[in-house]
MARKE-847941 format. One line per field, with one value per residue (C-alpha): residue number from 1; x, y, z. Coordinates in Angstrom, 3 decimals. Example, Ala and Ser with C-alpha at 12.3 -4.5 7.8 and 13.67 -1.06 7.14 Angstrom:
BEGIN
n = c(1,2)
px = c(12.300,13.670)
py = c(-4.500,-1.060)
pz = c(7.800,7.140)
***
This chain:
BEGIN
n = c(1,2,3,4,5,6,7,8,9,10,11,12,13,14,15,16,17,18,19,20,21,22,23,24,25,26,27,28,29,30,31,32,33,34,35,36,37,38,39,40,41,42,43,44,45,46,47,48,49,50,51,52,53,54,55,56,57,58,59,60,61,62,63,64,65,66,67,68,69,70,71,72,73,74,75,76,77,78,79,80,81,82,83,84,85,86,87,88,89,90,91,92,93,94,95,96,97,98,99,100,101,102,103,104,105,106,107,108,109,110,111,112,113,114,115,116,117,118,119,120,121,122,123,124,125,126,127,128,129,130,131,132,133,134,135,136,137,138,139,140,141,142,143,144,145,146,147,148,149,150,151,152,153,154,155,156,157,158,159,160,161,162,163,164,165,166,167,168,169,170,171,172,173,174,175,176,177,178,179,180,181,182,183,184,185,186,187,188,189,190,191,192,193,194,195,196,197,198,199,200,201,202,203,204,205,206,207,208,209,210,211,212,213,214,215,216,217,218,219,220,221,222,223,224,225,226,227,228,229,230,231,232,233,234,235,236,237,238,239,240,241,242,243,244,245,246,247,248,249,250,251,252,253,254,255,256,257,258,259,260,261,262,263,264,265,266,267,268,269,270,271,272,273,274,275,276,277,278,279,280,281,282,283,284,285,286,287,288,289,290,291,292,293,294,295,296,297,298,299,300,301,302,303,304,305,306,307,308,309,310,311,312,313,314,315,316,317,318,319,320,321,322,323,324,325,326,327,328,329,330,331,332,333,334,335,336,337,338,339,340,341,342)
px = c(25.753,22.811,20.116,17.726,17.442,15.874,15.794,19.428,20.636,22.085,21.847,24.404,27.062,30.320,32.021,35.542,35.076,33.379,36.378,38.822,36.462,36.179,39.965,40.144,37.253,38.791,42.182,40.683,38.648,41.773,43.528,40.844,43.276,45.668,44.619,46.736,45.156,41.655,42.277,43.738,40.780,38.114,36.261,35.914,33.124,33.314,29.641,28.833,26.597,26.471,27.822,31.146,31.306,30.996,33.682,36.007,35.385,36.045,39.271,41.874,43.404,46.188,47.592,47.695,50.731,51.920,48.421,47.857,50.887,49.149,46.011,48.062,50.583,49.522,46.779,47.381,43.625,40.583,38.980,41.836,40.755,37.430,39.200,41.775,38.935,37.618,40.845,39.783,37.252,34.734,37.408,39.850,42.073,43.814,42.379,45.335,43.452,41.772,45.116,45.984,49.439,47.861,46.449,49.517,51.722,49.351,50.823,52.786,53.863,54.679,53.282,49.910,51.059,52.072,48.856,46.881,48.682,48.120,44.493,43.520,45.039,42.972,39.827,39.789,40.960,37.964,35.537,34.531,31.985,29.936,30.081,28.627,25.955,24.702,24.080,22.167,18.862,20.520,21.550,18.167,16.446,18.899,18.076,14.355,14.360,17.262,18.709,15.267,16.134,13.265,11.460,10.788,14.420,15.453,19.025,18.269,18.017,21.538,22.865,21.293,22.515,26.090,25.861,27.989,26.378,28.380,28.310,26.565,25.538,26.004,25.026,27.162,26.283,28.332,27.964,31.753,32.402,30.987,30.645,30.780,33.152,32.968,34.864,34.966,36.696,38.280,35.062,33.209,31.207,30.384,30.050,28.608,29.790,27.887,28.303,25.308,26.224,25.144,24.093,25.653,23.590,20.229,21.302,20.004,21.192,20.815,18.141,19.048,17.056,17.059,20.857,20.484,19.430,21.684,24.755,24.188,24.063,27.022,29.305,28.272,28.742,32.374,33.141,31.867,32.643,36.188,37.620,35.906,37.401,40.809,40.423,39.446,41.333,43.533,40.424,39.461,40.602,41.417,41.780,44.123,41.510,38.780,40.668,41.937,38.473,36.999,39.779,39.057,35.378,35.909,36.793,37.754,41.405,40.551,39.273,42.169,43.189,41.688,41.176,39.488,37.353,36.163,35.241,33.154,31.391,30.114,29.422,27.425,25.410,24.616,23.753,21.285,19.715,19.377,17.835,15.361,12.775,12.670,13.284,11.812,14.643,17.479,18.570,22.157,22.313,23.870,26.262,27.677,27.863,29.727,32.341,33.732,31.115,30.026,29.192,27.449,23.883,24.323,25.993,23.281,20.472,22.159,22.776,19.198,17.824,20.002,21.080,18.161,19.257,21.976,21.557,24.629,26.552,29.855,28.399,26.872,30.138,32.462,30.234,28.535,29.496,33.200,32.474,29.725,31.920,34.848,32.534,31.111,34.555,35.792,32.846,33.492,37.189,36.401,33.879,36.439,38.990,36.538,35.755,39.439,39.933,37.075)
py = c(86.028,83.846,83.522,81.208,79.206,75.754,74.406,73.818,74.495,77.839,78.254,80.878,82.487,82.383,85.656,84.433,81.365,83.426,85.772,82.892,81.270,84.636,84.936,81.457,82.150,85.406,83.754,80.858,83.227,85.246,82.031,80.098,79.587,77.720,74.055,73.212,75.923,75.044,71.403,72.287,74.576,72.106,72.629,76.353,77.915,81.037,81.691,84.441,86.351,89.887,88.719,87.563,90.477,92.865,90.934,91.519,95.249,95.054,93.013,93.125,89.704,90.402,92.993,90.459,88.494,87.158,86.290,84.518,82.331,81.093,80.287,78.344,76.537,76.478,73.853,70.126,69.388,71.405,71.209,73.158,76.708,76.392,75.012,77.805,80.355,79.217,80.447,84.068,86.292,88.534,91.229,88.664,88.670,85.363,83.829,82.230,79.630,78.291,77.384,73.698,72.275,70.368,73.503,75.611,73.053,72.386,75.067,73.743,77.305,80.156,80.364,80.769,84.052,85.595,84.458,85.949,89.277,89.502,88.317,90.627,93.617,93.010,91.987,95.313,97.369,96.361,96.151,92.653,92.226,95.162,93.755,90.384,92.011,93.860,90.441,88.998,89.128,87.368,84.491,84.395,84.081,81.341,79.498,79.710,78.845,76.447,75.035,74.171,72.759,70.891,73.358,70.562,69.466,68.123,67.100,65.988,62.336,62.486,64.277,61.730,58.736,59.940,60.807,63.954,67.363,70.086,73.764,74.706,73.171,75.350,74.833,77.141,77.853,79.549,80.052,80.092,76.396,73.022,69.845,69.799,69.871,69.474,71.478,71.989,74.672,74.475,75.733,72.615,74.437,72.064,73.153,71.552,73.624,73.248,74.794,75.921,75.470,77.724,76.322,78.698,77.331,77.726,80.905,79.560,77.847,74.081,73.295,70.763,67.556,65.005,65.288,68.580,66.829,63.815,65.950,67.785,64.545,63.288,66.178,66.208,62.448,62.702,64.565,61.659,58.598,59.353,59.243,55.891,54.425,55.731,54.240,50.810,50.792,47.795,45.638,45.791,42.897,42.383,46.108,45.713,43.626,46.076,49.045,47.343,46.068,49.559,51.079,48.585,49.578,53.294,54.700,58.418,59.152,61.297,58.154,55.904,55.101,52.296,54.481,57.243,54.675,53.266,56.804,57.202,53.860,54.337,58.058,57.530,54.720,56.668,59.823,57.865,56.433,59.830,61.344,58.469,60.275,63.003,61.047,57.580,56.202,53.818,53.091,53.896,55.406,53.538,56.469,55.913,52.145,52.622,54.711,51.939,51.749,48.253,47.092,50.271,49.092,45.953,47.909,50.578,48.016,46.108,49.292,50.467,47.135,47.007,50.491,51.015,47.946,50.191,53.456,55.057,54.642,53.904,50.744,49.679,50.300,48.536,45.583,44.811,46.748,45.933,42.185,42.497,44.510,42.102,39.198,41.074,41.692,38.197,36.587,38.722,37.865,34.136,34.483,36.389,33.646,30.930,32.888,33.140,29.389,28.524)
pz = c(130.659,131.704,129.042,130.853,134.086,133.953,137.495,138.496,134.971,133.845,130.059,129.110,126.977,128.898,127.954,128.728,126.515,123.832,123.696,123.148,120.614,118.827,118.502,116.981,114.599,113.389,112.929,110.971,108.788,108.008,106.916,105.036,102.152,104.484,104.508,107.566,109.725,108.513,109.464,112.871,113.545,112.411,115.727,114.989,112.901,110.713,109.935,107.445,109.863,111.258,114.622,113.159,110.719,113.655,115.509,112.555,112.894,116.622,116.455,113.680,114.248,111.739,114.144,117.002,115.834,119.199,120.368,117.034,117.729,120.850,118.858,116.341,118.536,122.202,122.332,121.984,122.097,121.093,124.562,126.182,125.164,127.016,130.099,129.988,129.733,133.115,134.743,134.145,135.895,134.100,133.592,132.218,135.276,135.899,139.091,140.845,142.897,139.748,138.173,138.279,137.433,134.533,132.903,133.705,131.962,129.072,126.783,123.808,123.063,125.446,128.967,130.641,132.173,128.844,127.167,130.069,129.689,125.924,126.096,128.975,127.221,124.069,125.978,127.815,124.868,122.735,125.706,124.684,127.483,126.201,122.667,123.726,125.891,122.796,121.244,124.194,122.279,119.326,121.571,123.324,119.951,118.976,122.185,121.551,117.850,117.388,120.596,121.998,125.393,127.014,129.328,131.819,131.967,135.366,136.146,139.721,138.637,137.227,140.308,142.675,140.696,140.437,144.132,143.961,143.644,141.913,142.827,139.557,136.240,133.171,129.526,127.370,123.733,121.017,117.260,116.894,117.571,116.547,118.569,122.336,125.286,129.034,131.631,135.376,137.418,140.866,142.441,141.277,138.599,135.756,132.105,128.998,126.012,122.744,119.328,117.266,113.609,110.736,107.352,104.821,101.931,103.700,105.563,108.856,112.019,112.238,114.793,117.432,117.849,120.660,120.675,122.592,125.770,125.254,124.607,127.882,129.869,127.821,128.714,132.377,132.673,131.608,134.823,136.909,134.809,133.591,137.113,137.791,134.608,135.690,139.168,137.803,134.503,135.397,135.962,132.278,130.088,126.399,125.801,122.826,121.018,122.071,120.645,117.480,116.659,117.072,114.922,112.155,112.299,111.718,115.150,114.876,115.598,118.642,120.446,119.427,122.992,125.088,128.153,126.157,124.339,127.682,128.771,125.637,125.920,129.456,129.022,125.815,127.362,130.533,128.578,126.454,129.627,131.338,128.194,127.777,129.950,127.264,124.058,124.782,122.655,123.544,119.974,119.049,115.575,112.669,112.293,115.795,115.308,112.019,113.799,115.980,118.751,117.835,121.390,122.513,121.826,123.955,126.753,126.761,126.884,129.726,131.719,131.197,132.426,135.554,136.654,139.055,141.003,142.451,144.346,142.789,139.556,141.327,142.903,139.579,137.786,140.209,141.218,137.934,134.813,134.712,134.861,132.253,129.911,130.239,129.427,126.437,124.940,125.822,124.006,120.945,121.036,121.154,118.339,116.281,116.900,115.755,112.577,111.696,112.150,109.776)
***
């Protein structure tokens, strides 16, 4: 359900994702007295708004015992539900040529085929598509008042610099999740998925700030940068020190892996650079620095000063950035060693 088109960007509610998010939200709301479920579903929102109240009337999650087991046990990571949603068409039929071995084997409980059967049955039974369409104006108003994407947004610069054009670029919003995810289907359609959080005390949605634009570039950049990190991972040095140092400085558990941490460093830096045209700001917040990203400001400044010397990011990354990053970590390691000897 497209809400707005901004150049190459489709701003939308993805009905397949929204259905899976809705099941999780209803299940969490029905189990708010269960601390384990609340913790496992920390990426899911249960806002006290008419939209969710009407969803409760539409779907009695307590009657969906087997489907609820999938919600509770099937996903190892919170980005999987949105990726699984992309395997379905608008009628919630499983599209066979979208299925990858990775996604097919990603279930910690049951099978993709059984989940597809149970989900499609409920999706059609409650006519979920019609329900979401009735709330199109609600989401349009949310987009205008709270999400506030820049009307002059242009992703061509990012596309040109990464050197690989995707089939489509989609910005998905939902009031049933928090944070953000990225996903891509087999047809080369790219998705940035963002939650819009509700402040229960103030009875209003939390308006986005400059992070709206940066988060979009962040999620899109993962789809380009992660594979380059993977390809060149063995060229990085002193990774144990790099990770341990970040962990000691407050790195969240979800990034506690040197490969994942490298993803985040280069993605966050490049997202800040792409968003600079809209925000005029290269500063990394104290909050981010205090959560283990202690070298991110230096990396971002260096990348901003030198990225236009290369036509494409891959050349910049492989012929410059890896050497710079290794030197940055090496210098810090030597400084750390000197401090311990004093």
